[in-house]
N, C-alpha and C positions, 0 to 999 in steps of 0.2 A: 378747479385749477389753482395750484398754489401760486402766490404772488411772486415767489422766488424760483419758480421752476424755469427750466430752459425754454419751454414753450412761451411762458409769459414774458420772459426777457426778450426772446426773439420777436414776439409780437410788438413789444414796446419799441425795439430798435427799428423794425420795419415801419411802424407808424411814424417814428421820428424821421426816418429816411424819406417817407412819402411827404411829410410836412415840409421838410427841408427842400425837396424837389419842387413842391408847389410854390414855396416862398421865393426860391431862386427864379422860377419862371415868371412869377409876378414882378419880381425886382427887375428882370430884363425887359419885360414887355409893358409894365404899367408904371412902376415906381420902385426905385429912384433913378434907374438908368435913363429912361426917356427924359425925365426932368433935368438930369445932369447934362445930357446932350443939348437940350434946349437952352440951358443957361450958358453953355459954352458958345453956342451960336449967337445968343443975344448979347452976351457981355464981351466975348472975345472975338466974335466975328468968325469963328471956326465953322467951316462947312462940314459938319458930321451928320450923316444921315441916320435917321432912326432905323434900327434893324427891323427887317421884315420878319415874318413868322419863321421862315427856314433859318435865317441867321440867328434868331432868338433861340431856336432849338439847339443849334450848334454851340452857342455860347453856354446854354444850360448844361449840355453834355460835357463841355470842357471843364466847367466848374464842378459838376456832380461826380465825374469819374474819379478824381483823387479823393473826393469826399466819401464815395462809396467804398473805395479801397480801405480808407481809414476806418469806416464803420465795420467792414468785414474783418479787419484786423482785430478790432476790439472784441467782436463776437467770437471769432475762432481762436484767438490766442490762448485762452484757458483750455480749450479742447485739445489744441496741438500740444500744449505742455503736458496734459494728462496722457495723451497717446504716447508721447515720448517716454514718460515715466512708466507707463504700462509695458511698453516695448522692452525697456531695460529690466523691469521686474520679471517678465516672462522669460527673457534670456537668462536671468539669474536662476529662475526655477528650473530651466532646462539643464543648467550646469550643476544643479543640486544645492544651490544656495537659496535658502528660504528666509534669510534675515532681512530682506528688503521690505521696507514699508514706505508708503507714499504720504507725504505731508501736504495736504490740500484742505484748507478750511473753507468749505463751501456748504451751502444748505440747499442745493438743488440735486438733480439727478446725478450730476458728476460727483458731488459729495457722497451720495449713496453708493455709487460705484466704487469710489475710493475706500469707503468704509468696509464694503463687502470684500474688496481685494485684501485689505489689511487683516480682516478676520480670517480669510483663507490662508494668508501667510502665517498667521499665528497658529492655526490648526495644523498646517503642514509642519511647522517647527515642532509642535508638541508631539505629533505623530512620529516625526523623525527621531526625536529624543527618546520616545518610548521604544521605537524600533531599535535604536542603538543600545538601549538598556537590555532589551530582550536578546539582541545579538551577543552582547557581552555575557549575559547569563548562559546562553546556549553554548558559546565558545568555551566558557569556564567549565560547563558540564562535560562537553565533548573532550576538551583537553585533559580532564582529570578522570575520565572513565577508564576502567581497566581494559576495556575492549579496544584493540588496536584498529584505528580507522584510517583508511587510505583512499583518497579521491584522485583519480587519474583522468586526464583529458583524452581527446580522440587520438592523440599521438602516443599515448601510453606514458606520458610524463606526469609526475606527481603534482597535483594542484593544491592539495591540502593533506596534512597528516597530523595526528595528535601526538601527545607525549608518548603514549604506549607504543604507537607505531614507530616513532623515532628510536625508542630503546630496543624494539624488537628487530628492526631491520638495519639500523645505522648507528648503533652504539650511542644513542641520544642526540646525534647531530641532525640538523634539518634535512628533510627529504624534498623540499619544494624545488621543482625544476628538474629533478633527477628522473631518468628513465627507469620505470619500476621493473621491467623485465631484466635490465642489466643489473639492477640492485639486488635481485634475488637469484642471479645466475649461479652464485656459489652456495645458495641455500639447499637444504635437503630436497631430494627428488620428490618426496610426497607433497611438500609445500608447493613446488613449482607446478606439478601436475594439477593440483587443486586450483591454482590461480589461472591455469591455462583454459580450464573449462568455464562454462557459463552458469552452472548449477551450484547450489549450496553443497558443501562437502564436509566430511569429518575425517581428519587425518592426524597421524601421530608422527612426531619427529624427536630426534635425540637432542636434548638441550641440557647443558651443564651436568652431564653425566647421568641424566635420567630421562625417561620418556615423557614427553609432554603432548597432550592431545588438544587439538584446536578444532573449533567449528568455524568454517568459512561461510559467510553469507554475503552474496554479491548481487548487485542490481545495476542495470544499465538504464540511463535516462538522459534527457537533454537539458542542459543548463545554459540559459541565455542563448538558446538556439544551437548550441554545440553539444556533440555527444560526450558524455562522461560516464565513468564507471566507479561505483562505490563498493569497497570491500571492507568487511568487518571480520577481524580475527579475534575470536573469543576463546580464552583458555578454559578447557572443560575438564581438566584432570581432576580437580577437587570435586567438582559436581558429579563426574562419573564415578569417582571413588565412593561418594556418599550414596549414589544410586546403587552401586554394586553391593555396598554393605547392607542397604535396605533390602535389596533383592535376596541376598543370602539369608537375612533374618526371616523374610517371608518363606523361603525354601525350608529353613530349619523348623519354623512353626508348623508348616504344612506336613513335612515329613514326620516330625515328632507326633503330631496329632494322629496321622494315619498309622504310624507304627504302634502307638498306644492303643488305638482302636482295634488293631489286629493281635498284638502280642498279649494284651490283657486277657481277652477271651481264650486265646490259645493256652496261656499259662493256667487259667482257671480250669479249662477242659482237661488239660494234661493231669492236673491234680485230681480232678474228679475221676478220670479214667484209672489213675493209679489206685484210688480208693475202691473203685468198682472191682478192679482186678484182685485187690487184696481180700475183698469179701467174697470173691468167687462169682460176682454178678456179671457174667460175661455177655449176657443177652443185650445189654445197653451199650456195650463197648463199640459196636460198629457205628452207631449214631454219633458217639463222641468223636470217633476217628474221622467220620465224614465231615463233621462240622470243623474239626481242626484242619482237614484238607481244604475245605472251602475257604477258610480264612487265609490259609497259606497261599492258595492260588490267587486270592484277591490281592494279597500283599505283593506277590510276585508280579502281577499285572501292573500294580501301582509303580513299583520300582522300575519295571521295564519301560513304562511310559516316560518316566523321567530320563532314563538312559537314552531312549530314542530321540528325545528332544535335545539332549546335550550333545549327541553324536550324529546330528543330522548331516548326511553327506551332501556334497555339491550336486546340484541337479544334473542329470544326464539328458540333455535336450535331444529330442528326436521328432520326426514327423509322425503324427498320430492320426490315423483314420478314425473318424467319429463313430461310425456304426459299431465296429468291434469294441471300441472303448466304452460306449454306452451300454452295450450288451453285457460286458464284464461288470460294469458298475451296478447294473440292476440285480446281479446275483448277491450283492451285499446290502443294498438299501432300496427302498421303494420311493418313487417320485414320478411326477407327471412332467413330460417334456413340453415346454411351452414354445410353440413355433417349430421351425426346422433347424437342423444343424447346418453350419456353414458348408458350402461345397468344397472349400479348400481344407486340407488337413491342418490340424493344430500343431504348434511347435512348443513342446514342453516335456518335462519328465513325467511319463504316464503313471509311474508308480507313486511318486510324491503327490501329484495332483489328484490321483484317485483316492489316496488316503485323506487329503483335505476335503474332497467332496463327500466322502463317507461320513466324516465327522460333522460337516455342515448339515447334511440331510438328517443325520441322527439327532442333532440339536433341534432341527426343525420339527421332527416328530415329538421330541420330548418337551417342546414348548406348549403342548396342548392343542396344536392345530389338528384339524381333521386330516386323515391320510390323503384325501384328494386335494387338499389345500397346499400340500408341499409340492412345489414346482421347481423346475430347472430350465433356464433359458441360456442359449449360446448365441452370441452375436459377435460378428467381426466388424469393427469400426476402424477403418483405415489400417494402421499398423498395430492395432491393439485388439486382443481377444477379451471379451467380457463374458464371464460365467456367473450367472446370477441364480442363487438359491433363495427361494422365498417361502414363507409360511403364512398361516392365518391365525397365529397365536396372539398373545397380548402385546407383543413387542417388548421394547426395553425403555426404561426411564432414561432421562438425559444423563444422570449420574452413572448408570450402568454402561451406557453407550460410550462414555468417556474413558472407561477403564476396562471394557470387555476384552480388548486385545492385549492387555498386560499379562505377562506370565504369572501364574499362580493366583489369578483373580477369578473367583467363581461364586455364583449365587446359589449353587446346588449344595446340598448337605454333603453329598458324597463326591462332589466334583474336585478335580485336581487343578483346574484353571489352566490347562495346557492345550485344550482343543483349539480354541481360536488363536492362542499364541503360536501354536505350531503352524496353523494356516497362514498367519502373518509372516512367520519365519520363512516358510517355503515360497510364498508369493514374492517376498523381497529378494530371496535367493535367485529367483527367475528374472529379477529386474523389474518386477511389477509391484502391486500393492493390493490391499484388501480394504473394503469400506463397508460399514454397517449403517443402516438407516431404517427408521420405522416407515411402514407403508401408510399412505393417507387413509386407505380404507381398512386398516387393521392388519397387524402382522409385522414381520421383520424381513428385510431384504439384505442379504450378504452378497457382495459383488467382488469377484476376483478380476483384476486387470492384469493381463499378461501380454508383454510385447511380442509381436510376431514379425519375423524378418521378411521384408519385401512383399507383403500381401496387401491387398486392397479389396474393397467391397465390389461385388459384381453388379 
């Protein structure tokens, strides 16, 4: 036990109080009070009786009560001062003021508490300073980003907007406190419709005499317990232009490569046929003409594939009975049906979806999978139809999976890179999507997700 600890000090004060009480009792019952009363009786003739035991106790209580209060005041006064200081410091922390420190030079437990409190205040001050610096950095980044950022509260009023948003929606003036729906009431219809929805969107508007394309990303969340909505408007015109140029370059490279692969042998064979005809060697001419015809048909099919991709019509949605659809599909490709078809008819364009499934099943067979390993599964999950084509081939690497759905990307020597891209285009035209994934036990799984109106699982 430390000599300067509160426990040691309290022990000393209690011992002193006990000793004082004993001395007071002895003074009242033994000496000097009885001797003084006897002297008064002897010298002055005063008749003062010596107090009995009860009177002695009452006299001791009368003397010790104020003395006890004084001892308690001495013991508790530093604790009370510290509690008041701590109360003020906690109130300051509650109000966000961490500059309060307590000056108390003690070497006991109260001194340790004050020291820890001051260290806590110093830590909170440093953390707040670091947080303020990070907030300043974040605000600088957000304010100067070219992406227009608008944060609205539950009532639709703007709580925060960066510089790009102020220039986009209010000619550079502040947006704080303005109702966002009123602010964009005179904006182009495409922008208003995009902001009315809850999903990300890509839209184009007329600005400064030219068409500008934006990507809108929006999220709803709760900030300090209240609903808020964050909207990010990113200009995509330059990026889309670069992507368009890159896509055209890929198209030109693919088309040039395929044309050269077909026109070069056709030109060579035409020259050889002319030489054979000049020399009168007509027996070899049918073979030359057949090869020329085969290369011409290949070139025609190649060009026709590009034309169909570029001129894909809007889907004609209709109710499709599964059994006739699957019977027609088996005439073009071979697959194993996994499970049963849904009892409800499907809702899609049968011609386009049939073309997609023919390409997917053909790719599955070309992967090297055994014929019995190529399967198709049909599942109705809520309001979504899932058509899954799977194989037992080697699957795809992560790099190929990331680019397999891009137009003109192909790992085949004679591939056009349009099969999966056409499947993606058709599924998105239906309001759905397509996903590729490797199977855990080997092979590839391609899944079409197609929305269905008002259906549910049985």
